[in-house]
N, C-alpha and C positions, 0 to 999 in steps of 0.2 A: 068375732067380730064381723067377718063377713058371711053368715052362715047362710042366708037364704039364696046368695048368690055364689058361695064358696064352688071351685072347680066347675065354673061354666067359664063360656066366651067373653059373657060381660066383661069378666074381668081380668082377661087374659091380658098380659102372659102369666099374671098375679093366680094363685091359686086358693091360696088361704091365708088368714092373720089369726092368730093368739096374740094376745096381750093379758098381759099378768099385771093388774095394777098393782100399788106399790103397797108392803105388808110386813108386816115386823116379825122375825123369828128370832125365839130367845137361843141363847147356844146350847149346841148339841153334841154329842158324840155320833151323831148318825147324819149322813150326808142324804138330804131331801134330792127326790128327781125320776129320773125316767132312765130304767136298766136298758141292758141289751136289746136293740130292736133293729129292723131291717129298714132300707129304704130304696126306691126304684125310679129312675125316671125325670126326677126332676132336683131343685136345689132348695136347701134349707136356709134362712138368714136368720142368726139369733143376734138382736141387738141389746146391749146390758146396759139399762140406766142406773139400776141402784145393786150392789150387791156384784157379787162373781160366779160365773159359771165354769164347770170344769167339763171337760170333751176328751173323750177317748172313740177312737174308731178300729175298725179291723184290718185297716191298708197302714196303721203305725200311727196315726196322728195323735197326739195327747198336749191338750192344752189349755190354759185358763185364761177367759177374757174378763175384763174389769170394765168398771165405769167409763162409759164412752166406747168401749172397743165393741168391734163387729166381727162376728164368725159367719163365715160365708162357705158351705158346705155342698159339694155336687154330687150327689148319689148316682148318677149316672146310670151305669151297668149294673150296679148295686153294691151298698155298705152296710155294715153293721155297726153302729154305735151307741153311746149311752152319753145322757148329761146328768148331770150334779149340782147343787151347790157346791161351791169349791169347799176344800178341807179346812181353809183358813176363816170363810164365811161361815161354816158349820160351828167352827169352835169358837168363834166372837159373837155370832148372832149379826142380827142387824136387821135393816128394810132393805127389802128385795123386790125390783120391779124389771121386768125385761118384755121382750116382745120377740115371736118366731114367726117369720112369714114362709110359706111355702110359694116357689116359683117354678112356673114350667117349662120344660125345655123341649126346643121342635124334636119332632120323629125322629131326624138325622143325627141329634146327639143324644138321644136316650140310653144309649148304650155307650157312653163316652166314660174312661175311664175316672175311679173316683179321685174329686179332688179337693182341697180344702185350701181356704184363705183366711190366715188370722188378720184382721185389719185393725191395727191400734188405731186409738185415737188420736195418737200425736200426728199418724199419717193420713189423717182424713183433711181433705182442704176445707175451709172457712170462707163463703162467699158474705162480704157485706152487703147489706140489698137496703142500705140509705146511705148518706153522706153523714149522719149524725154519728157522734161517740157513743157508744154503748147502744148502738142502734140495733136493728135485727138484722138477722145471720142465717146462713144457712150452711152445713157440714154436708157434703158431697161426696155420698158414699159411693154411688152410684151414678153413671151418666156425666151430664155436663152442664154448667151453670155460669154464668160471663165469664168466660174462657176457664174455669176451674173444671179438671175433669175427677171425678172419683178413683180410686184406687180399686174398687170392685172389677175383675175382670168377670166378663159374662155373654153370653152364648148368643144373644138378642139385644137390641138396644133397650137398655131398661133405665130408669131413674128411681132412685132412693135418697131423699134430701130430709135432713132432719132438723127442722127450721125453730129459731125462737123469736118473740117478738115481744120485746121486757116491757115496753110503755102500751097503756090500753090506747083505744082510738088510735091505732098508728096503720096506717096502709101501705101495703106491699105489692108489687106485680113482680108475677112470675115466667118465664117463659118458656112454653110447654112445645114441644116438636109436634110438628102437623101430626094429625092421625094419631096419636098417642091415646090410650086409655089412661086414667089419672084416678085414681083415690087418695081423699082426702082424710085422717086421721086426727081427730083431735086429742091429744096426749092428756094435755093439762091447760086449763084456762079457757077461753072461747074465741071464733073468729064470726064475720058476717062473709058470708060469700054471694054477692047479689042480693036477694028477699031472704036468703037463708042463712039464720041464726044457727049455730051449732055450738054446743057445751063441750065439756069434760066426757070424753071416749065416743062421741059422736062421731060418724063416719059418712060422708056423702062420694059417692060415683059418679064421675065426669065423663059423659060419653066422648068419643074421638071427636075432635071439630077437626074435618078437613077442606082445607080452602085450596082454590085453582093455583095460587101463588107458590105455593109449598113452605112459604114462611110460618115460623113458628105463631102460638096462640098466644095470648097474653090472658096470666089470670090473675085476676087480683083481689085481695084477701086484707080484712081490716078488724085489728084483734079487738075484744070487748072487756077483755079484763088484762090486769098486768101480767107479767111472766107466763104469755101465751106458749107453748109446746105445740107444734103440729108434724105430723110426719105424712110424706107426699110420696105416693109411690105410682110410678107410672113407667109405661113401656108400649112397645109396638106388639098388636094384638098377634099372635102366632095362627088364630084361626085354622086349626086344626083340630080334629074329634079328641074328646078327652074322656079315656076312661080309668076311673079311680075305683080304689077299694084297700081300705085299710092304708099301709104304710107306702103301697105302690099307685105309681099314674104311669099311665101308659096309653096308647092310641086305641088299642082293640080291646075286646073282653079276653080272647086267646092269648096277648100278651102279657094280661095280669093272671091268666091262670100259669102259663109256663115260669113268671116271676113267683109267685107262689112255690111253684113245682122246684125250682132252683135255690129256695131258702130254704126247704123242707130237706135239700137233698144235698146240702151243703155246699152249692155249687156258686152263693152269692159272697162277696165280701171279701175278693180278693183283688 
């Protein structure tokens, strides 16, 4: 989704965003997905919208996330993992939709021990964005909004909100932390942001607004269709060099070479 600016400070602390649009899969005896592969120096966040994702890694975590759940994995100094359609989903078939985000770690935390957070839908607080019954709402996965704090533990200030606007031509206002980068992704439906009209799977990157008062900035969105779904990704820029190659994200080319060597010699994933 962010191909032209992926792995740049323009979207920091975020690195990459991969969205798998809804797709129907027939029942199968084979689990589709990605086999064992390494990561170092960042975090992966997987959000399941439809279907189930099964995860296993080299430090003993094994889990299945379903509709509305979030998998937050800190690769840190190195982890080897695999991701597949769950056994249940493969057997029954159905519609599969998910996204995966890569989130950078600051230099001081890139060699942090690997960590896994299974964030269930029931544990994600929901904020009502209007006083109307069945009005717009936001699930706060990370960061905070209107006094509700997301369950994700993060290394730098990060916002990850899953926003639903049920009706068309309905406006919401979001309070964004001063100086944060913000990415808006329209998963479904459409919005009007200023004079920009965004449709399904459109993305816009908002430059950080820094005001002298230190107060939050207000972002106004207006839905242009019913049942609009928006993902907001924000965060405080890390502002450090980014060196990326394949599954590793470090600060220097030498650190990338060391990561590759550690993986080849079996020193990664413990």
